[in-house]
N, C-alpha and C positions, 0 to 999 in steps of 0.2 A: 670812661665815657667816650665822652663822645669824641665814644671813640670812636683814631682811627684817619690822616689829614689827607712832559710835556711829553721824533719818529725816526726811524732809521730805514735804510734800504735793507733788502733781505740779506745782503752779504756783509754789512758793516754795522758795528755797534759802537757808538762813540761814548766815551766815559770822561767826565770831568771830575777831577779830584783836587782838593786843596788840603792843606794841613788843618788840624783841628783848631789851630789858632786863627784860621781864616786868611792865610796868605794868598794874595792875588796872583793871577797868572795861570797859564795852562800847564798842567802836568802831563806826563806821558800817559797815553791812553792804553788801557788794557782791554783786550777783546774778551768777550764772555764765552766764546766758543761757538763754532758754527754748526755743531751737530753733524748730521749725516750729509749736509749740503757741502761740507768742505771747510777749509780754513777761512776765518773771517779776516778782512782787511783792517789793519790798524789805522785809525784816524785820530785827529786831534780836535779837542773841543775846549772852548774857553768859557769860564763862568766866574764872575766876580763874587766876593763875599756878600755884597749888597743884593745881588740878584738871587743868591741862594737863600738869604734871609727873607726876601719877598716871597719866594716860592713856599718856604716853610710856613710863613705867616698866612698865606692863602690856604694852606692845608689846615691850619688851626681854625680859621674862620669857617671852613667847611665842616670840620669836626664839631665846632660849637653848636651847629644846627642839628646835630645828630639826635640828641635826646628829645628836643621838642618835636622833631619829625617822627621819632619813634613813638612818642605819645600819640601823635596824630594817627600813625599807622595802626596802633593798637585799637583805634576806634573801629576799624574794619576787619582786622585779622587777629588771630591768636598769636601768642609769642613765638611758637615754633614755626607757624606758617609764615609770619612776617620775616623771620631771620632766613628761612630757607628760600622764600620767593625773592627776597632782596639779593641774596647771593647768586641765585640763578640768573636774574636780570642783569646784575653787574657782570657776571661771567660771559653772558651773551654779548654785552657791549665790548668787553675786553677782547673776546675771541674775534669779533668782527674787525677790530683794529689790528689785531695780530695777523689775521688773514689778509686784510687789505695791504698791510705792509710787507707781506710775505716773509715774516720774521721766522728765522730758523729756530728750532727747538734749543733751549738752553743746554749747555754742556752738562753731562751727567753729574759732575761734581757740585753743581749748583742746586740740584733737586732737593737735597736734604734741607738746605737753607730755605728754599721756597716752601717746603712742607711746614717749617716753623712759622713762616709768615702766614701761610694759609690757616694753620691751627690757631694762631694768635689773633690776627686782625680780621680774617674772613669769617671764621666760625666762632672761636672762643669769646672774644670781646663782644661782638654783637649779640650772641645768645645770652651770655651771662648778664649783660646790662639790660637787655629786653626783659628778662625774667625779673630782674631787680626793680625795674620801673613799674611793675605791676603792683608793688607795695610801697615803693619809695618815690618821693617827689623828685623833680629834676634838680632842685637845689641840693637835696641831700646826696643825690647820685654824683653831683659835681665834686664831691670829695675824691672820687676816683681820679678825675682829671687833675685835681690839685696835687695829688701824690704821684701822678704818672711821670712828670719830668725827673724827679729825683730817682724813682725806680728805674727809669730808662737809662739815666746816666750811670747808675750802679751796674746794670746789666751790661752796658757798653764798656765800662771799665774792666769788667771781668772778661768779656768776650774779646776785646781788642788789646788788652794789656796796657792801655793808656791810663795815666793817673792825673786827672785834672788838679789844678792848684787848690790850695786851701781857701783862697778868696772865692774861687768858683764854687766850691762845696758850701762855704758859709752862706753865700748869696742864694744858692739853690735850696738849702735847708730852710733859710729864712723865708723865702718865697713860698715853699711848701707849707710851712707853719702858718703863714698869713692866710693862704687859701683854705687850709684845713679849718682854722679857727673861724673864718668867715662863713664857710659852708655849714659847719656844725651849728653855729649861732643861728643861721637861717632855718635850720631844721629843729631848733629847740634843744639841741644837744642829745637827742634820743637816738638810739640805734634801731634801725628798722630791721625787719626780718630778711630784707634783701642784702644786708651788709656782707654776708659770706659770698654772695654772687658778685658784689662790687669789688671786693678785695681779690677774688679769684680773677676777675676781669682785668684788674690792675696788673697782676703778675703776667698773665698770658699776653696782654697787649704790649707790655714793656719788652718781652722777649721777641715778639713779632716786629716791633719797631726797630730794635737793635739789629736783628738779622736782616731786615729789609734795608736798613741804612747801609749795612755792609755790602749787600748785593747791588745796591744802587751805585756803588763805585765801579762795578764791573759790567753793568748793563743799564740802559735807561730806566728811570724809575717807573714809567708806565708799563714797561715789560715785566718788572718785578711783580707788581700787583696784578698785572694781566695774567701771567702764568700761574700765580698763586690762586687766582679766581678760577681759571680753567682747570687747575688741578682738583679743585673742590666740586666742579660741576657735576660729575656723576653722583657723588654722595648727596649733594644738596638737591639735585633733581629728584632723586628717590625720596629724600626727606620732605620736599615740597609736596609731592603727590600724596604721601602718607598723612602729613599734617593737615593738608586741605581737606582730606577725607574725614578727619576726626574733629577739626576745629571749625565752627561755623564762621562764615564770611558775611559781613554786613557792609556792603559797598557804600562809602560816603566820599565826598570831595576831599575832606581832610585826610581820610585814610589813603586815598590814591596819591595825593600830593606827598604825604609822608613816606609812602613806599617808594615813590620815584626818587625822592631826594636821598634817602638812605642808600638806595641802590646805585644811582648814577652820580650823585653829588658827594656823599661821604665815602662810599666804598671804592669808587673808581677815581673820580677826579681828585678828591681830597688826598687819598693815599698816593696818587701819582705825583702831585706837586710836593707832597710832604717828603717822600723818599728822595725826590730830586733835590730838594732843599737840603736834606741831611747829607747827601753825597757832596754838596758844595761847601757847607760850613761845618760839618762834623756832627756826630750824633749828640754829644753833650750839649753843645750850644743850641742846636735845633730843638732839643727836648725842653729847654728852658722857656722857649717861646710859648709852650703850652701852659705856662703859668697863667696866661691871660684867658685861657679857654673857659674856665669855670665862670668868670665874670661875664664873658660874652654870652655864655649859655644862659646866665641869669637875665641878661638883657633881652635875649630872645624869649625867655620865659614870661617876661613882662609884656612884650609887644605881641607875641604870638599866642601864648597860653593864658594871658591875663593875670598872671601872678603879680603880687605887690613887690616892689623893689625896696629893700631895707635902706635906711639912712646911712648905714655904714659902708654901703657899696662904693661910693666915690673914694673914701679913705683906703679901702682895701685895693681898689684899682690902682691908686697912686703908689701904694707900697709895692704892689706886684710889678709895676712898670720900673720902679727903681731897682728891684732885684734882677729883672731881665737885663737892664742896662749894665749892671755890674757883671753878670755872667757873660755878656757879650764882649766885655773888655778884659775879663780875666783870662789868663793863659790856661789853655786846656790841652 
């Protein structure tokens, strides 16, 4: 779910990295490549673990609003139209920022990673979850986000070769179990017809998060998602034209607000701060902050969609916060 969570001169790309354990201080900056414009100048950037945690948390809050906003968007658009139009709008916003900053094209070696980000978080996750929300409730779909931190940490361990500690994994698994049990209880324990979509979304999003977090160590996070969006613009532009021709549009205030949020809020701003946070505190730790996302989504479901909040919610929230605290302290 909801899935999915700050600029440089044209000649420099600053990167801040810390160890996965969250060691403070500035590391040596690596340039992302200047493309045809020439060699980029190496600069230094400082980012503390606390600021990285804050950025990742802002991404989680942005993502937590994605499913309710998608439900609103489906009031006006079909699922294919909504996903295609949101991607086009987000790509136009990202492209405007890239042009305004005169940002050079990424180095050729980064395009494969950007393609993974694009396929996972720009196209795959939004499309699969939007299709799922046609038959699943937001609380049931929150299972995806509950399992996403553990899946992302697993992808990151495979991709980067790092091996988080046993305490980290124990807390991560415990948090995932708590969220999974809570969300299943909310949906009555029944599997919806959208479950295959949800689990597919889980896998592609975890891959996109992992690759995006790696690239965010080499270039600013907003450029990671910005170039991923621009990469998808031709495909999604054609897709939007075709989908709008076949799916009826019924313009409502909710539909427009939902579309604007999933395009500018979740897809661009959320992923921007999310990747920047992951670059600062490490992919495994940042991924565990998403344990709070299903509970935030349930909160928005109550206040925005009018769903009832279960009595078990405060207990689940407390358990998740404990798990997050353990993962932040565990060596990764």
